[in-house]
N, C-alpha and C positions, 0 to 999 in steps of 0.2 A: 756403409752400415746397413742401408736398406736392403741390399742384396742378402747380407747375412741373416738379418731378421726374417726376410721373406723365406729363405731356405729353412730356417729353424721352425717357423710357423707351419710351413708346408709339411715337413717331416712329422711334426707334432700332430697336425690335423689327421694325417694318414693313419698314424698309430692309434689315435683316439677313435677314429672312425672304424677301424678294424675291430677294436675291442667292443665298441658299441654294437656293431652288427652281431658279433659273437654273443654278447650279453643278451640281446633281444631274441636271438635264435634259440638259445638255451632256455631263457625265461619262458617264452611262449611255448616252445616244444615240450619242455618238461611239465608245463601246466596241463597240456592235453594228455601227455603220457601218464602222469600221476593220477589224473581223473579216470583214465581208463583202468589203471590197476585197482583203484578203490571203488569203481562203479560196479553195481550188481551184475552178475553174469546172466546167462551162461556165456562162456567163451564162444565166439570172439567179441561179443558185445562189451564185455568187461571181465576182469579177473575176479571181482567180488571179494577182494581181500578185506577182512572185517576190522583190521586193527591199524588205523592210520598212524598212531604213535609208534607202533612197532616198525612200520615202514619208515618213519622218520628216523628211528634208531638205526636202521640199516643204512640210511643215507649218512648219518654221522660216523658210523663205524667204517664205512667204505672210504669216506673222506680222510679218516685217520690213517687207514692203511696206505692210501695213495700219498698222503703227505709225508709219512715216514719214508716211503720208497723214494720220493722225489728229493727229500732233504738229505738222506744218506746215500743216494744214488748219483749225486752230482756235486760238483764243487760250487762254492759261492753261497751256500746256506748252512747255518749252524744254529743249534738250539742249546742254550745254557740255562742253568738254574737262575743265574743273575738276571737274564732277560725276563724270566717269568716273575721274579720277585720285584723287579722294578715296576712292572705293569700289572701286578697281581689283581688289583681291584678292577681295572678296566677289562682284563682278560676274563675274569669270572663274570662280571656284569655283562659282557658281550655274549657269553654263552647262556646266561640266565635269560636275557632278553629274547634270544632265539627260541629257547624252550618255552618261554611264556607266550610268544606269538604263535607257536605251533599248538599248544594246549588251548589257547583262546580260540584259535581257528576251528578246533575240533568241536567246541561248544557253540561257536558263533553261527555255524551253518544251520543249526537247529532253530535259531531265533531271528535270522535276518536273511533276506533274499540275496541271490548272487549279485544282483544289480547294486544293492546297497554296499556290499562288501567291496566290489570292484571300484565303485565310485570313490569310496573313502581311501582305498589303496592308491587311486589316482591322485588324491589330494595330499599324499605323504610329503610332498615338497614343503608344505606349510609348517608342519611340526619340525622337519629337518632344519628349516630356516630359523625357527625359534630356538632349537637346541644349539645350533651353531652360534647364535648370538649369546645365549646364556652360559653355555659350557666352555666354548672356545674363545669367546670375546670377539668374534668376527663382526665386522661392520660392512654391510653391503650398500652399494650405491642405490639411490632412488630408482633409476631405470631398471636395475636388476631385480629389486624387490617388486616393482610393478610387473615385470615379465613373469616372475614366479607366481604372483597372484593371478595373472592371466591363465597360467597353466591350471591352477586350482579351480578358477572359475569355469574354464572349459570342461574340466572333468565333472563339475557339479551339474552343468546344464546339458551335457551330451546324452544322458540316458533318460528316457521318459520317466517322469516322477510317478506315473501310474504303476510302474514296475517296482517301486520301492515298497517292500513289505518287511516290517520289523516290529518288534515290541520293545518296551523300554530296556529290558535286559539285553536284547540283541543289539540295540543301539549303543549301550554302554560297552559291550564286548567289542563291537566294531571300532569304536573310538580308541579303546584300550589297545587293541591289536595294532591299529595304525600307529599309535604312539610308541609301542614297543619296536616296531619295524623302523620307524624314524630314528629313535634313540640308538638302536643297534648300529645303524649306518653311521651316525655321528661318532659313537664310541670306536667303531672300526677305523674311521678316518683319523681319529686322535691316536690310535695305536700305531698307525703307519706314518704318522706325521714326520718323524725323524728316522725313517727306516735306513737311510744311508749311514747314520751314526750308530744307532743301537741295534741294527740287524732285524728289526721287526718288519720284514717284508710280507707281502700278501700270503706267501706260502707258509711262513712261520706263524702268522696270525691264524691262518686256517688250521694249522696243526694244533695250536692251543685251543682254539674254538672247538675242534672235533673231540678233543679229550674230555673237556668239561660238558659239552653238549651230550656226549654219549652217556655220561654219568647222570646228568639231570633228566634226560629223556627216558632213560631206563627206570629211574625212580618214578617218573610220571606214569609209565606203563603199569607199574604195580598198583598205584593208587587209582588209576582209571579203570582197572579191571580188564585190561586188554589181554592179559594172559589167559583169562577165562574164555573170552571170545575166540582167541586163537586156538585154544584146545578144542572148541566146538566146531571149528572150521574144517570141513572135509570137501575139498574141491574135486571136481570130476577129472581135471587135468593137473595133477600136482606138479608134474615136470614143467609144464608151461608156466604155472604160477611161480615156481622157484626161479626159472629163467627170467621171467618178467621182473621179479623182485631184484635179482642180481643186476640186470641191465639198468634198471632205474636207480639203484643204489650207487653204482659206479659212474653213472652220468651226472650224479650230484657233485662229484669232485670237480670236473672242469667248470661246471656252472658256478659253484661257490668260489673257486679260485678266480674266475673271470670277474665275478662280482666284486671281490676285494681289490683286484687289480684295477678295475674301472673306477672304483672309489678313490684309490690312490692316485690314478692318473688325472682325474678331474677333481671331484670333491663330493661329499655326501649330497649336496644340493644337485650337482650334475647327475649323480646316480638316481636321485628321486625323480628328476624330470624324465630321465630315460625309463624309469619304472612306470611312469604315467602313460607311456606309449602302449603298454600292455592293455589298458582299458580300451584304447581306441582300436588296437589291432584285433582283439578277439570279440569285441562287442559292438562298438560304434561304427567302424568302417563296414563290417559285414551287414549291419543293420541298414546302412545307407545304400550300399552297392547291391546287395541281394534282396533285401526286404523292401527297399524303396520307402522307408518309413516317412510318415507325415509329420513326425516330431521335428519341428524347426530347430530346436536346441541342438540336435545332432549335427546338422549342417553348420550351424554357427560355432559349435564346440570344436569340430574338426578344423575349421578355418582358423579359429582363435588359437588352438593348440599349436598348429604348425607355424603360424606367424610368431608365436611366443618362442618356440624352439629355435627358429632362425635368428630371432633377435638375441636370444641368450647366447647362441654360438658366436654372433658378431661381437657381443660385449666381451665374451671370454677371449676371442682373438685379439681384440683391441687391448685388453689388459695384459696378455702375454707379450705383445709387441712392445708396449710401453715398459713392461718389466725388464725385458732384455735390453732396451735402450738405457735404462738406469743402471742395470747390473754391469754392463760393459761399456762405460763411457769412453768416447774418443778412441776406440780401438783402431779405427781406420787411420787416424792421424798418427797413432803410435807406430803402426806398420810403416807409414810413409817416412817418418823420421828415422826409423831404424834401418831403412833400406832406400837411401836417397837415390842411388843409381840402379835400383832394381826394377822389377816389372811394373811397379806402381808409378814410376816416373818415366818421362821421355816418350819415345815414339810408340804409337799404338800398332804394333805388328801383330799378326795372327798368333805368333808364339807368346808374346806378352799377354794377349787377351786370354789365351788358354791358361797361362800361369796365374793370371788374376783370378780366374774362376776356381782354380785349385786352392788359392789362398783363401778365397771366400768360403770354400767347403771346409778347410781346416779351421778357420775362425769360427764358423758355425758349430763345428764339433767341439771346439774349446768352450764355446758359450754354454753348451749343455752341461759342462762340468760344474757350472755355477748354479745349475737348477737345484732348488731345494728338494724337489721330488725325485725319488729313486725310480726313474721311469722303467729301466730295463731290469731292475732287480726283481727276482721272483719272491 
């Protein structure tokens, strides 16, 4: 049984690690790319696009087009009216929270510094933990709660407090935006909770999200006056701006899909901890490595964060191993009783050892059928 559990955990770890690296690459890469698109020009310093909500609308519409192409261009995914009706409130709420977080961010940058915004985004694991407790009824162990609090504490102390600039309105918006992001991750996890049964895979959830997000963001553009600013925009390089908008919009599809997939494979809390890495990757680590900051909290925060991430990974691996042990009890004994004269009994020849390894591989594959998460479903 140990061999089968070891194989299962290793395969699981590799899959999660790949998605984690992709999530971080797209998260950090798009952060810089979108800032470049919205930064004042002239080109190539920035494209100076004046309507961030219109840019977000392009993201949502591109995700919708790609989702439709993926759903109807391959087998294994389908969308029905019954799927929507069963989860209608969560689907609409999921898109409303996305739109709210985008609109809040549009106002937030005018009242709070980048340091404050990123620090609170790094603390998103705390509201996700609370929402998981309140909405899903999840109960976490004391060690896991302590690890999550360590991640939050590391985020709070890692950036010099002298760079925190905000007014009361900005602080309220920052907290509201963080809560929207945390609640959206929780709702997304709830939608994909039984994807193997009801077909709400990450791709299908993204499809529904894109439909309603496009509607809600388009409405926000009208009330925010972005159509007026867009009409007054006359770039020197219109072809470059159009190309930059198209590239950014279609890059949003793999990022959003990977985000949903990562939430499904781990949990909203796991996603929140991965999101916290953005704070350290774009602010804290460069501040230590290149600027050699004298802020002691940055060094303590980095050490505390990575120790907490390692501890969280070990706790998750321990849980998965114990879960597999409970899900498939006595499987090795069953195999031996079913094949008393087979490779599991008698002389240990090279052929028998090879067959034993093959049996372990098959048993580990069978174990995955019992997993409640639809790991390979899109």
